[in-house]
Structure formats: C-alpha cells, structure tokens
C-alpha positions as CSV (number, residue, x, y, z in Angstrom):
1,M,77.4,98.7,72.8
2,Y,80.2,96.2,72.0
3,P,80.7,93.4,74.2
4,I,84.4,94.3,74.4
5,F,83.1,97.9,76.6
6,F,82.0,95.0,78.9
7,V,85.7,94.1,79.0
8,S,87.0,97.1,79.7
9,L,84.8,97.1,83.0
10,I,85.9,93.8,84.4
11,F,89.9,95.3,84.1
12,I,89.4,98.6,85.7
13,G,87.7,96.7,88.3
14,I,90.8,93.9,88.3
15,S,92.8,96.9,88.2
16,M,91.4,98.3,91.3
17,L,91.9,95.0,93.3
18,V,95.3,94.7,92.6
19,S,95.8,98.1,93.3
20,A,93.9,97.5,96.7
21,I,96.0,94.7,97.6
22,L,99.0,96.2,96.5
23,K,98.5,98.8,99.2
24,S,97.9,96.7,101.9
25,R,100.6,94.3,101.1
26,F,103.1,97.8,101.2
27,T,101.4,98.5,104.5
28,A,101.7,95.2,106.2
29,F,105.0,95.1,104.9
30,G,106.1,98.6,106.0
31,K,105.4,97.3,109.6
32,I,107.9,94.7,109.5
33,P,111.4,96.3,110.5
34,L,114.9,94.9,108.4
35,A,116.8,92.5,110.6
36,S,119.9,95.0,108.7
37,R,118.0,98.0,109.9
38,L,119.4,99.5,106.7
39,T,116.7,101.9,105.3
40,G,115.7,102.9,101.9
41,K,117.9,105.2,101.5
42,E,121.3,103.3,102.7
43,I,120.1,100.4,100.4
44,A,119.8,102.4,97.4
45,E,123.4,103.9,98.1
46,R,124.9,100.6,99.0
47,M,123.0,99.2,95.3
48,L,124.8,101.8,93.8
49,K,127.8,101.6,95.1
50,E,128.2,97.6,94.6
51,N,127.7,98.0,90.8
52,G,130.1,100.7,90.7
53,I,127.4,103.5,90.3
54,Y,128.9,106.8,91.2
55,D,126.7,109.2,89.8
56,V,123.2,108.3,90.8
57,K,121.8,110.5,93.9
58,V,119.2,109.2,95.9
59,I,116.4,112.0,97.2
60,S,113.2,111.9,99.0
61,V,110.1,113.1,97.4
62,E,106.4,113.8,99.1
63,G,103.4,110.9,98.6
64,F,102.6,107.5,98.9
65,L,104.2,104.7,96.4
66,T,105.5,107.8,94.4
67,D,109.0,106.0,94.4
68,H,110.5,106.0,90.8
69,Y,113.9,106.5,89.0
70,N,114.6,109.5,87.1
71,P,117.3,108.9,84.1
72,A,117.3,112.5,82.9
73,N,118.6,113.8,86.0
74,K,119.8,110.5,87.3
75,T,118.1,110.6,90.7
76,I,116.2,107.7,92.8
77,N,113.0,109.0,94.5
78,L,112.1,107.5,97.3
79,S,108.9,108.3,99.0
80,P,108.9,108.9,102.9
81,E,107.9,105.7,104.1
82,V,110.7,103.9,102.1
83,Y,113.7,106.8,102.1
84,G,114.2,106.8,106.3
85,S,112.1,103.5,106.6
86,Y,114.2,100.3,107.7
87,S,111.1,98.0,106.5
88,V,111.1,95.4,104.4
89,A,108.7,97.2,102.1
90,A,111.0,100.2,102.0
91,A,114.4,97.2,101.2
92,A,112.2,96.0,97.6
93,V,111.0,99.4,96.6
94,A,114.6,101.2,97.3
95,A,116.4,98.0,95.4
96,H,113.7,98.2,93.1
97,E,114.4,101.1,92.1
98,T,118.4,101.5,91.9
99,G,117.5,98.2,89.6
100,H,116.3,100.9,86.9
101,A,119.7,102.5,87.8
102,V,121.5,100.0,86.9
103,Q,119.5,99.4,84.0
104,H,120.4,102.8,82.9
105,A,123.9,102.7,83.7
106,T,124.3,99.4,81.6
107,A,122.3,100.1,78.8
108,Y,119.6,97.7,79.1
109,S,117.9,97.8,76.0
110,W,114.4,98.0,76.5
111,L,114.6,100.7,79.2
112,T,116.4,102.1,76.1
113,L,113.8,101.9,73.8
114,R,111.1,103.1,76.7
115,S,112.8,106.4,77.1
116,K,113.2,107.0,73.1
117,M,109.4,106.3,73.4
118,V,108.6,108.8,76.2
119,P,108.7,112.1,74.0
120,A,106.2,110.4,71.5
121,V,104.2,109.2,74.2
122,Q,103.6,112.5,76.3
123,F,102.6,114.5,72.9
124,S,100.0,111.9,71.5
125,S,98.9,111.1,75.5
126,S,98.1,114.8,75.7
127,I,95.8,115.0,72.3
128,V,94.8,111.5,72.1
129,N,91.7,111.2,74.3
130,W,90.3,114.2,72.1
131,I,90.6,113.3,69.0
132,L,89.3,109.4,70.3
133,L,86.2,111.3,71.4
134,A,86.1,113.3,68.3
135,G,86.7,110.6,65.7
136,V,83.9,108.3,67.3
137,F,81.3,111.3,66.7
138,M,82.4,112.0,63.4
139,A,82.4,108.1,62.8
140,S,79.1,108.1,63.3
141,S,78.5,110.7,60.4
142,G,80.2,108.5,58.2
143,S,84.0,110.2,58.3
144,S,86.0,107.4,60.2
145,T,89.8,109.6,58.9
146,L,90.3,111.2,62.3
147,L,89.4,108.2,64.3
148,L,91.9,106.0,62.4
149,V,94.4,109.1,63.4
150,G,93.7,108.5,67.4
151,I,93.6,105.0,67.1
152,G,97.4,105.5,65.5
153,L,98.4,107.8,68.7
154,F,96.6,105.3,70.7
155,A,98.8,102.3,69.5
156,M,101.7,104.4,70.4
157,T,100.7,104.5,74.2
158,V,99.6,101.0,74.0
159,L,103.3,100.4,72.9
160,F,104.6,101.9,75.5
161,T,103.0,99.9,78.0
162,V,104.0,96.7,76.8
163,V,107.6,97.8,76.5
164,T,106.7,99.0,80.4
165,L,106.8,95.3,81.5
166,P,110.2,94.1,81.0
167,V,111.8,96.9,82.3
168,E,110.1,96.4,85.2
169,F,109.9,93.0,85.8
170,D,114.3,93.1,84.7
171,A,114.4,95.8,87.7
172,S,112.6,93.6,89.9
173,N,114.8,90.2,89.2
174,R,117.8,92.7,89.6
175,A,116.5,94.0,92.6
176,L,115.8,90.5,94.3
177,A,118.6,89.3,93.6
178,W,120.9,91.6,95.1
179,L,118.5,91.7,98.0
180,Q,119.2,87.7,98.7
181,N,122.7,87.3,97.5
182,T,124.0,90.7,99.5
183,N,121.7,88.7,102.8
184,V,119.9,92.6,103.1
185,T,117.0,90.8,103.5
186,N,117.3,87.3,105.7
187,P,115.4,84.1,104.8
188,E,112.2,85.0,106.8
189,E,112.2,89.1,105.2
190,F,113.3,88.0,101.6
191,P,109.7,86.2,100.6
192,K,107.8,89.0,101.7
193,A,110.0,91.2,99.8
194,K,109.3,89.2,96.2
195,S,105.6,89.3,97.7
196,A,105.1,92.9,97.5
197,L,107.5,93.2,94.3
198,K,105.0,90.9,92.1
199,W,102.0,92.5,93.3
200,A,103.5,95.7,92.0
201,A,104.6,94.0,88.7
202,L,100.8,92.9,88.5
203,T,99.8,96.4,88.1
204,Y,101.7,97.0,85.0
205,V,100.5,93.5,83.8
206,V,96.8,95.1,84.3
207,A,97.5,98.4,82.5
208,A,99.0,96.9,79.6
209,L,96.1,94.0,79.6
210,A,93.6,96.9,79.6
211,A,95.2,99.3,76.9
212,V,95.3,96.4,74.7
213,V,91.5,95.9,75.2
214,T,90.7,99.4,74.5
215,L,92.9,99.7,71.7
216,V,91.2,96.6,70.2
217,Q,87.8,98.7,71.2
218,Y,88.3,101.8,69.3
219,I,89.7,99.4,65.8
220,L,86.3,97.5,66.5
221,I,84.6,100.9,66.2
222,Y,86.3,101.7,63.4
223,M,85.6,98.8,61.0
224,N,81.9,98.8,61.4
225,R,82.1,102.3,60.7
226,R,83.7,102.2,57.4
C-alpha cells in the first residue's frame, strides 16, 4: 500500500474536523441577532439592488447549509435558517451567495470558466469511480489503459475543485466588503461574519487538496503498473 493512502486518510480527518468547526460556528453565530434586524432574504435583496441586479430571485430551500446561487435560473437559494433569520450567520451566508450573483452579472472570469466546466464534470463524475475501480483491477493484470482513462476523467473533477477556490474566495470578499461598507454588520458583528466565511472557505481548500492528493495516488498506481 502506498504512503499516499495514509495521506488521504489524514485529509478525510481534516475535512471532518473543518466541517465540524464550520457547523459549530454557524450554529453559534446563528444565535447572535443582527442589530440591523435584517433577515437573510432582505440582505440578499438589498445587496442585489445596490449592485444594480433586478433579475435574480431570492427563494427558500430546505436543508441545513444548503445555500447556493443557481446561475441557470438566476436564483439565490437560502436555507430556512438563513432566509428568515436576522443573525450574524444569516447575514454572512446571504451576502456570500449574493456575491455569486454579482459575479454572474459582471461576467467574473473564474465563475464563467467554472460554469463552462459543469457539463463535462457532471458526466465524468457519474462514471469515473467505476472506471477507476475497473482500471485498478485491470492494471493488476497488466493492462493499464482503462486506468489512464479514469485518471483523465478524474483530473477534470480535480481541476473543477481548484477553479472553485477563486470563485468562493471572491464571493466572500465581495460579501465582507459590502457588509462592512454598508454597516449591515456593526464593528462587533463583522469579525464573526468574517470568521464564519473563513471556515466555509476552508472546506473548499481541504476538498481541493484532497482531490489533488487522490489524483496523485492514482497516477502513482498507474506508473507502478506500467
């Protein structure tokens, strides 16, 4: 067994730790009310308006931390804890997702690239695990072609996770700048919103690093079987 497998286990542990901290932060900051008393929905709508965006709807979706922006139908989807809440956590999440809408409206290059990659990544992710599994099995019998195909497909997913990083960081930077400049969060609330988004960003960093490590793992297997 390659040492890289142990590194993968370490990343799994780190990912679980970061996710646990993220959830605890959002739970804690979700109990701190904003002095402005603006709900997540109101914050998103105000940020959209102040950026001259009028064709994006803010809607509520089920689940915890299921918040996202959908460029296909131009909707900001907020979880119940964010949509109707006026907490620090709700402000951070709502502003972040609106940041993606602003990226879309301004044709932010990294978001455009990421959007173009979605169809290919959706296809590759649906079959890559089976191809890699079969490829590793066949490589042990002397045929490594299928494994190489699997590596190529998985590389698309890895590239997608890497491209996602600047998209998420930029959305958070836009959100934090807006929250601070508009005084939606006061000097006591702003650092907490910043902390929440920092831990959210770390989940993407860990995912990207884990994907890169896994790709290297398969490349090493391929090289060893040649």
